[in-house]
C-alpha positions in Angstrom: 124.3 242.8 65.1 123.1 240.1 68.0 119.1 240.1 68.7 117.9 242.0 72.0 116.3 239.4 74.9 113.7 241.2 77.1 114.2 241.3 80.6 111.3 238.9 81.1 113.1 236.0 78.5 116.5 237.0 80.7 114.3 236.6 83.9 113.3 232.9 82.6 116.4 232.0 81.1 118.2 232.8 84.7 115.9 230.4 86.4 116.5 227.6 84.4 120.4 228.0 84.7 119.6 228.4 88.7 117.6 225.3 88.3 120.1 223.2 86.4 122.7 224.6 88.8 120.6 223.3 91.9 120.0 219.9 90.3 123.9 219.8 89.6 124.4 220.6 93.0 122.3 218.1 94.7 123.6 215.3 92.2 120.3 214.4 91.4 119.3 213.4 87.6 115.7 212.9 86.9 115.2 209.1 86.5 114.5 207.5 83.2 112.7 204.1 84.2 112.4 202.9 80.6 116.5 203.8 79.5 117.2 202.0 82.7 115.3 198.8 81.9 116.6 198.5 77.9 120.5 198.8 79.7 119.6 196.4 81.8 118.7 194.3 79.0 121.6 195.2 76.6 124.0 194.7 78.8 123.3 191.2 80.5 122.4 190.2 77.1 125.4 190.6 75.7 127.3 189.3 78.6 125.4 186.2 78.5 125.7 186.0 74.6 129.7 186.3 74.9 129.5 183.2 77.0 130.9 181.5 80.2 127.9 182.8 82.5 126.2 180.7 84.1 122.5 180.1 82.5 119.4 180.7 84.4 118.5 176.7 85.0 121.8 176.5 86.7 121.0 179.4 89.0 117.5 178.1 89.8 119.2 175.0 90.5 121.6 176.2 93.2 118.4 178.5 94.5 116.6 174.8 95.3 120.0 173.3 96.7 121.2 176.2 98.9 120.9 175.9 102.9 122.9 177.6 105.6 125.9 179.2 105.0 128.7 180.3 107.7 129.6 183.8 105.9 130.9 186.3 108.0 129.6 190.3 107.1 132.3 192.9 106.4 132.1 195.6 109.0 129.9 198.8 108.6 131.4 201.0 106.0 132.1 204.6 107.1 129.8 207.1 105.6 131.0 210.0 103.5 131.0 213.6 105.3 127.4 214.9 104.8 126.0 211.8 103.6 122.6 211.1 104.4 121.2 207.6 105.1 119.2 207.9 102.3 121.9 208.5 99.8 123.7 205.7 101.5 121.0 203.2 100.8 120.4 204.1 97.7 123.9 203.4 96.7 123.5 199.9 98.0 120.2 199.2 96.3 120.3 196.7 93.1 118.0 196.5 90.6 117.7 192.5 90.2 116.1 190.0 87.9 116.3 187.7 84.7 116.2 187.9 81.1 113.6 185.8 79.3 112.2 185.3 75.8 108.4 185.9 75.1 108.6 183.4 71.8 107.4 186.0 69.7 110.6 187.6 68.9 114.3 187.0 69.6 114.6 189.9 71.9 115.6 189.5 75.9 113.3 191.0 78.1 113.8 191.7 81.4 111.5 190.7 84.7 112.7 193.2 87.2 112.8 193.2 91.2 115.1 194.9 94.4 118.0 193.7 95.6 120.6 194.9 98.5 124.4 194.8 98.8 126.1 193.6 101.4 129.4 193.5 100.7 132.0 195.6 98.5 132.6 192.5 96.2 129.4 191.7 95.5 127.5 190.1 98.0 123.8 190.8 97.5 120.5 189.4 99.2 117.0 189.3 97.6 114.0 187.0 98.1 114.0 183.4 97.1 111.0 183.8 94.9 113.1 186.5 92.8 115.0 183.8 91.8 112.6 180.7 91.4 112.1 181.6 87.6 113.2 178.0 85.8 112.0 179.9 82.3 114.6 182.7 83.1 118.0 183.1 80.7 120.1 184.5 82.6 120.1 186.3 86.4 121.9 189.2 86.8 121.9 192.8 88.9 122.3 196.5 88.2 124.0 198.8 90.6 122.9 202.1 91.4 125.2 203.7 89.0 124.1 201.3 86.0 126.7 198.7 85.8 125.0 195.4 85.0 126.6 192.3 87.2 125.9 188.5 86.2 124.8 186.6 89.4 127.3 184.2 89.6 126.4 181.8 92.4 123.8 181.5 95.2 125.4 181.1 98.4 122.6 180.5 100.7 118.9 180.2 100.7 115.7 179.9 102.4 112.4 179.2 101.2 110.4 179.2 104.0 111.9 182.8 105.0 112.2 183.9 100.9 115.8 184.7 101.2 118.5 184.4 98.8 122.0 185.2 99.0 123.9 185.9 95.7 127.3 186.8 94.6 127.7 189.1 91.6 130.6 188.2 89.4 133.5 190.5 89.1 132.1 193.0 91.6 134.5 194.9 93.5 134.4 198.6 95.5 130.6 198.6 95.8 129.0 200.7 98.1 127.0 198.5 100.5 124.8 198.8 103.7 125.3 197.0 107.3 122.7 194.8 108.8 120.8 196.6 112.0 122.3 195.0 115.5 118.5 195.1 116.5 115.0 195.2 115.0 112.7 198.5 115.7 110.0 198.3 118.0 106.8 198.6 117.0 106.3 202.1 116.2 109.8 203.2 115.2 110.1 205.3 112.1 111.6 203.2 108.7 112.0 204.1 105.3 111.9 202.0 101.6 113.8 202.2 98.5 112.3 199.8 95.9 111.2 199.2 92.4 107.3 199.6 92.4 106.2 198.5 88.6 109.7 199.8 86.9 109.5 202.7 89.0 113.4 202.5 90.1 114.9 203.7 93.6 111.3 205.4 94.5 111.5 206.2 98.2 108.7 205.7 100.8 108.5 206.3 104.4 106.8 204.8 107.2 106.7 203.3 110.7 107.0 199.3 111.9 103.3 198.5 112.7 103.6 195.0 113.8 106.1 191.9 114.0 103.8 188.5 113.2 104.4 184.9 112.3 102.8 183.6 108.8 100.1 181.7 109.3 101.1 178.7 107.3 105.1 178.4 107.7 105.1 180.4 111.5 107.6 182.6 109.6 108.5 186.1 111.1 107.5 189.4 109.2 107.6 192.6 109.9 104.2 194.8 108.6 105.2 198.2 107.9 103.5 201.4 106.8 106.0 202.5 103.7 104.5 202.1 100.5 105.8 199.4 97.9 104.1 197.3 95.3 104.9 194.7 92.6 108.3 194.8 91.6 109.8 196.0 95.0 110.5 192.3 96.1 113.8 192.0 97.6 114.2 195.4 98.1 115.3 197.1 101.5 113.5 198.2 104.5 116.0 200.5 106.3 116.4 202.2 110.0 116.7 206.0 110.1 120.4 205.2 110.4 120.2 203.7 107.3 120.7 200.1 108.6 119.5 197.2 107.0 116.4 195.7 109.3 114.3 194.0 106.2 113.5 193.1 102.8 110.0 193.9 100.8 108.2 190.4 100.2 104.7 191.0 100.0 101.3 192.5 99.7 97.5 191.9 100.5 94.7 193.6 99.7 92.1 193.4 102.2 88.7 194.2 100.2 85.3 194.5 102.3 83.3 192.2 100.3 84.1 189.3 98.2 81.3 187.1 96.3 82.3 184.5 94.0 85.9 185.6 93.2 84.9 189.0 93.0 86.3 191.5 95.3 85.2 194.9 95.9 85.9 197.8 98.4 89.2 197.8 99.0 89.9 198.8 102.4 93.7 198.4 103.2 96.8 197.2 101.8 99.1 195.1 104.3 103.0 195.3 103.1 105.3 192.8 104.9 109.0 192.1 105.3 111.1 189.6 105.8 113.6 190.9 109.2 117.2 190.4 109.0 117.1 188.0 111.9 116.0 185.5 109.2 119.2 186.5 107.2 121.1 186.3 110.5 119.7 182.7 110.6 121.0 181.9 107.3 124.3 183.5 107.6 124.9 180.8 111.0 127.5 181.9 113.7 129.5 184.0 111.5 126.8 186.7 110.7 125.7 186.2 114.5 128.9 187.0 115.7 129.2 190.2 113.4 125.7 191.3 114.7 126.8 191.1 118.0 129.7 193.4 117.1 127.8 196.1 116.1 125.6 196.2 118.3 128.4 196.7 120.9 129.5 199.5 119.0 126.1 201.6 118.8 126.0 204.7 121.0 123.3 204.0 123.2 121.0 206.4 125.1 120.3 209.0 122.7 117.8 211.3 123.3 114.1 211.7 120.4 116.0 215.0 119.2 119.5 213.1 118.6 118.0 210.3 116.6 119.3 210.3 113.1 117.2 211.4 110.4 117.3 210.7 106.7 118.3 214.0 105.6 121.5 214.0 107.9 
């Protein structure tokens, strides 16, 4: 004889079943950050041990030699029916970084940041400083579905703009995002998908606060109000269409008092990004021509109510 189930217990079980069903319908699992990092280390480590991959030192030398490249980006992908701008951007977001040895054990450890896919065959963008690690054993990137691809080659790079364009080895049929035809205006809404301190695929929303030039290099930057933190370098900044408008690059904490190298009373954290216009310069005339084509295809004159939203 089977034991009876109380109505209270039955209601609890029903609630759990409904919750699981809702999560399944949404197609969204709880993120296991530790498992993701361990999988990156295992997959890339095994691929490197199998041989045939460029070492970290080779990739860094390519980075230092790379300059502008005359590369054309593919046409904007057709969004799937009912797919949100956030879902499209997340699918094209990479966890990108390198393996290193700590000197205390023989296990590979991962130093991870962000990147964004620009083509289905593995053309990816990140920050220059994300790749500038001479102690790296090998570089790679993990796609949103958990597959790790080694970085095969640095195609173009700019230290001043803090950009690097790479090709992933054996990549194909990957989701990617288009480059925005023009930058948003100050006050426009935007969102970021990044990996702050190993919290992978974190969504934050905000606005473009201003556009400015760095004091030393006179390089263009975007100041945004959407949060990100260490580990987010190279991650995408998107407009509400899900188009790439920049890359997260740095944060600067402003304190009220500073005395003898001691800082107190944090007042504000300035979050900065590299605008996509710097990428288009890196791509040369081919990239610029693709930008013009996309701009001509845009639908203009939309009212405020017709503007795209993240959940559309």
